[in-house]
N, C-alpha and C positions, 0 to 999 in steps of 0.2 A: 242640062236644063238651061233654058234661056234666062237672061238677066231679069226680064220683066216678070217672069213667073216666080223667080226667087224673091224679087221685091214684093210681089203680091203675097207670098207666103209670110214674109217678115211683117208686112202691113197687117195681115189678118192676125198673126200672133200678138202683135202689139195692141190691137184694138178689139180683140175677141170679147173682152168683158165690158166694152162700152155699152152704156144703157141705150144710146142711140146707135144701134147697129145697122141702120139703113145705109149709111155711107159705106160701110164695109160690104154690104150686099151689092150696092151699086158698083163698087170697084170690081167685085168678082164678076158681076154680070157683064161689065165691059170686057173683061178678060175672056169670058165665055164667047162673046161675039167675035173677039179678035182671034181666038184659038179654039174653034168649035170642036176640033178633034182631040183636045187635051183633057185628060182625066183630072188634072190638078185643080182647075177652078171648081169642078163639080164636087170634088172631095172637100175643098175648103168651104164651099157653101153648105155642104152637109154638116160640117163641124160647127159653123156659125148657127145654123138652124137648130141643131141639137142643143147647143149651149143655151138657146133661148126657148127651149121646150117644144120645138116643132118637130117631133119625132118622125111623123110620117113623111113630111117634106125632106127631112134629113136623109132618111132611108132611100127616098127616090133619087137623090143626088149621089149617094154612095153607090147605088146600083148603076146609075148612069156612068159614073167614073169607072167602075169595074167593066161595064160593057164596052167602054171606049178603050180601055187598056187592062185586060185581065191580069197582067203582071205587075200592076201598080199596087205594091204592098200596102201603103197607107190606107187606100180605099177599101181593100179587102179586110184589113184589120178593123177599120172603123165600122164596116157593115156587120162583121161578126160580133164585135164587142158591144154593139148597140143592143144586141139581144141577150147579152150575158149580164145577169144581175150583179156579178162581182165588179164589173166596170161601171155600169150605169144602172144602179138599182131602181132609179125612178123611171127608167125607160125600158125595162124588160117587157117582153111581149105579154106577159100575164097581167100587166098593169095598163095596157092599152085597150081602149074600148074598141071592140070589133066593129067594123063598118065606119069608123071615124075617118073622115077625109079632110085634108088640108090642101089649099091651093094658094100658090104664091104667084102674084102678078107684078111685073115690073114694066111700067109704061115708058114710052120714049123720053118723057120729061123727067124720068127718074123716080116717080112716085111708086111706093111699094105697098101692096095690099096683101094681107093674109086672110083667107076666108076659111072658117071651120064649118064643115058641113056634117 
């Protein structure tokens, strides 16, 4: 694994619980642009989004990570455990409103918008 991806993982681990998580998302988004074929940034974004209650968006990024690299165990684990009430009781599928949609937009100037539809 490249050093910048290891640094990104460490950064996300350190700042995961920050109330202002937009800087974390911006750093991950830059990594996605730099390494579009890597599952790691998608998995990390899924973790950050899940931590902040954005279940549907988190699942989208876990799925993207698995699609990019089906052998990347952390993304597979996160995707499966999201739907397991033992690991994330607040996010089990029976607590999610069916038809609920979330959209994450990151503009070129770094502004982040989350829309709940």
